[in-house]
Residue frames as qw, qx, qy, qz and C-alpha x, y, z in Angstrom:
[[0.146, -0.333, -0.076, 0.928, 49.79, -19.38, 25.14],
 [0.258, 0.726, 0.626, 0.119, 46.80, -17.35, 23.93],
 [0.184, -0.264, 0.088, 0.943, 46.90, -14.01, 22.14],
 [0.442, 0.709, 0.336, -0.434, 44.39, -11.71, 20.55],
 [0.341, -0.145, 0.660, 0.653, 44.80, -12.14, 16.79],
 [0.508, 0.468, -0.114, -0.714, 43.24, -11.09, 13.51],
 [0.455, 0.043, 0.878, 0.139, 41.76, -14.06, 11.59],
 [0.496, 0.494, -0.126, -0.703, 40.58, -13.74, 7.97],
 [0.752, 0.193, 0.630, 0.009, 39.13, -16.55, 5.86],
 [0.128, 0.586, -0.482, -0.639, 40.81, -16.53, 2.43],
 [0.474, 0.075, 0.871, 0.102, 39.16, -19.74, 1.14],
 [0.466, 0.691, 0.552, -0.006, 36.80, -17.90, -1.24],
 [0.443, 0.750, 0.107, 0.480, 39.21, -15.19, -2.38],
 [0.432, 0.271, -0.313, 0.801, 41.33, -12.31, -1.18],
 [0.249, -0.305, 0.213, -0.894, 38.52, -10.55, 0.69],
 [0.515, -0.288, -0.802, -0.093, 36.92, -12.93, 3.18],
 [0.550, -0.758, -0.206, -0.283, 35.09, -12.66, 6.48],
 [0.423, 0.394, -0.530, 0.620, 37.32, -11.54, 9.34],
 [0.660, -0.687, -0.285, -0.102, 37.36, -11.70, 13.13],
 [0.075, 0.613, -0.585, 0.526, 39.38, -10.58, 16.10],
 [0.878, -0.379, -0.146, -0.253, 39.68, -13.36, 18.66],
 [0.453, -0.654, 0.601, -0.075, 41.87, -15.25, 21.10],
 [0.831, 0.383, -0.397, -0.071, 44.11, -17.76, 19.35],
 [0.746, -0.546, 0.381, 0.035, 46.05, -20.45, 21.16],
 [0.414, 0.694, -0.580, -0.102, 49.51, -21.38, 19.89],
 [0.971, -0.071, -0.203, 0.100, 51.12, -24.80, 19.93],
 [0.648, -0.642, 0.190, 0.363, 54.45, -25.17, 21.72],
 [0.638, 0.049, 0.424, 0.641, 56.28, -25.20, 18.37],
 [0.123, 0.628, 0.043, -0.768, 54.41, -22.03, 17.27],
 [0.005, 0.116, -0.759, -0.640, 53.64, -23.78, 13.94],
 [0.191, -0.471, -0.819, -0.265, 49.97, -24.45, 14.75],
 [0.228, -0.145, 0.217, -0.938, 47.14, -22.18, 15.89],
 [0.112, -0.405, -0.906, 0.046, 43.90, -23.21, 17.59],
 [0.217, 0.065, 0.094, -0.969, 40.78, -21.11, 17.26],
 [0.691, 0.078, 0.086, -0.713, 37.15, -22.07, 17.86],
 [0.844, -0.053, 0.511, -0.155, 37.92, -25.78, 17.95],
 [0.803, 0.591, -0.010, 0.070, 39.87, -25.71, 14.68],
 [0.657, -0.469, 0.312, 0.501, 43.57, -26.29, 14.10],
 [0.486, 0.869, -0.071, -0.048, 45.46, -24.11, 11.63],
 [0.832, -0.154, 0.202, 0.493, 48.89, -25.03, 10.30],
 [0.067, -0.816, 0.225, 0.529, 51.50, -22.42, 9.38],
 [0.742, 0.348, 0.436, 0.372, 52.51, -22.24, 5.72],
 [0.199, -0.395, 0.232, 0.867, 53.86, -19.75, 3.20],
 [0.351, 0.620, 0.660, 0.236, 51.53, -17.97, 0.81],
 [0.226, 0.360, 0.190, 0.885, 51.04, -14.67, -0.97],
 [0.342, -0.439, -0.023, -0.830, 47.80, -13.54, 0.72],
 [0.851, -0.436, -0.117, -0.268, 47.50, -16.26, 3.36],
 [0.091, 0.641, -0.704, 0.292, 49.83, -17.70, 5.96],
 [0.279, -0.135, 0.904, -0.293, 48.10, -20.82, 7.23],
 [0.528, -0.061, -0.615, -0.582, 45.45, -23.37, 6.39],
 [0.760, -0.275, 0.273, -0.521, 42.73, -25.23, 8.25],
 [0.149, -0.377, 0.913, 0.036, 44.25, -28.65, 9.01],
 [0.523, 0.247, 0.782, -0.232, 40.91, -30.41, 8.41],
 [0.570, 0.710, 0.362, -0.197, 39.55, -28.64, 5.31],
 [0.633, 0.099, 0.327, 0.695, 42.71, -27.17, 3.74],
 [0.129, 0.917, 0.312, 0.210, 41.04, -23.73, 3.51],
 [0.495, 0.287, -0.163, 0.804, 43.46, -20.77, 3.44],
 [0.354, -0.877, -0.317, 0.063, 43.49, -18.20, 6.27],
 [0.325, 0.573, -0.278, 0.699, 45.42, -15.11, 7.25],
 [0.649, -0.695, -0.295, 0.095, 46.17, -15.01, 10.99],
 [0.479, 0.382, -0.232, 0.755, 48.27, -12.19, 12.37],
 [0.259, -0.408, -0.480, 0.732, 48.61, -9.80, 15.26],
 [0.154, 0.858, 0.482, 0.089, 46.00, -7.02, 14.99],
 [0.385, 0.386, 0.007, 0.838, 47.19, -3.59, 13.93],
 [0.183, -0.386, -0.479, 0.767, 46.92, -0.74, 16.37],
 [0.200, 0.204, -0.150, -0.946, 45.20, 1.42, 13.77],
 [0.611, 0.284, 0.590, -0.445, 42.58, -1.29, 13.06],
 [0.579, 0.601, -0.282, -0.472, 43.36, -1.52, 9.34],
 [0.529, -0.276, 0.801, 0.054, 43.84, -5.27, 9.25],
 [0.714, 0.464, 0.524, -0.027, 41.68, -6.16, 6.24],
 [0.449, -0.079, 0.477, 0.751, 43.55, -5.76, 2.98],
 [0.031, 0.385, 0.561, 0.732, 40.46, -4.45, 1.17],
 [0.236, -0.150, 0.271, -0.921, 38.65, -2.88, 4.12],
 [0.581, -0.317, -0.618, -0.424, 35.31, -3.85, 5.57],
 [0.626, -0.583, 0.163, -0.492, 33.73, -4.91, 8.84],
 [0.434, 0.242, -0.823, 0.275, 35.62, -7.09, 11.31],
 [0.737, -0.544, -0.278, -0.289, 33.70, -8.96, 14.03],
 [0.069, 0.530, -0.673, 0.511, 35.23, -9.03, 17.51],
 [0.602, -0.250, -0.757, 0.039, 34.74, -12.08, 19.73],
 [0.498, -0.786, -0.151, -0.333, 33.07, -11.29, 23.05],
 [0.829, -0.480, -0.055, 0.281, 35.92, -12.78, 25.11],
 [0.626, 0.035, 0.112, 0.771, 38.46, -10.53, 23.34],
 [0.115, 0.833, 0.371, 0.393, 36.39, -7.36, 22.91],
 [0.361, -0.931, -0.027, 0.050, 37.42, -5.32, 25.98],
 [0.663, -0.450, 0.331, 0.498, 41.12, -6.25, 25.76],
 [0.549, 0.412, 0.438, 0.581, 41.18, -5.51, 22.03],
 [0.067, 0.891, 0.247, 0.375, 39.79, -2.01, 22.45],
 [0.445, -0.890, 0.092, 0.035, 41.80, -1.12, 25.55],
 [0.676, -0.478, 0.418, 0.374, 45.16, -2.86, 24.99],
 [0.601, 0.210, 0.537, 0.553, 45.48, -3.03, 21.19],
 [0.220, 0.706, 0.411, 0.533, 43.52, -0.01, 19.93],
 [0.288, -0.144, -0.350, 0.880, 44.02, 2.19, 23.03],
 [0.307, -0.264, -0.251, -0.879, 40.37, 3.24, 22.82],
 [0.033, -0.157, -0.900, 0.405, 38.66, 2.06, 26.03],
 [0.378, 0.302, 0.236, -0.842, 35.64, 4.23, 25.23],
 [0.614, 0.268, -0.465, -0.579, 34.82, 1.88, 22.33],
 [0.061, -0.222, 0.959, -0.168, 35.03, -1.32, 24.38],
 [0.580, 0.257, 0.556, -0.536, 31.27, -1.83, 24.06],
 [0.606, 0.539, -0.291, -0.507, 31.56, -2.36, 20.27],
 [0.800, -0.085, 0.594, 0.016, 31.56, -5.90, 18.88],
 [0.715, 0.521, 0.328, 0.332, 32.58, -4.81, 15.37],
 [0.196, -0.712, 0.172, 0.651, 35.00, -2.40, 13.80],
 [0.671, 0.736, 0.079, -0.039, 35.51, -1.07, 10.30],
 [0.708, -0.324, 0.337, 0.529, 38.91, -1.85, 8.88]]
């Protein structure tokens, strides 16, 4: 199963680079797959999973309808294959579907 999700790299601190993209779930829902990487679910204060290969911390969650996904604000990149669905289905703003970034 694939879903549009918010993905933020927390490996260098609380405010890392972020993306909106399609994430595939394992059958057990304990692993995520994104851009050829596997992320394992865990428990953390400002992260909820880690890269299975590098151990780097990440926050992966469903995107908010108001677009305020980043804890400290900033620009969020939107993957091309998720862009139109993100703006129309999640944000309910089809007029912005041409944008590949949003400010959180």
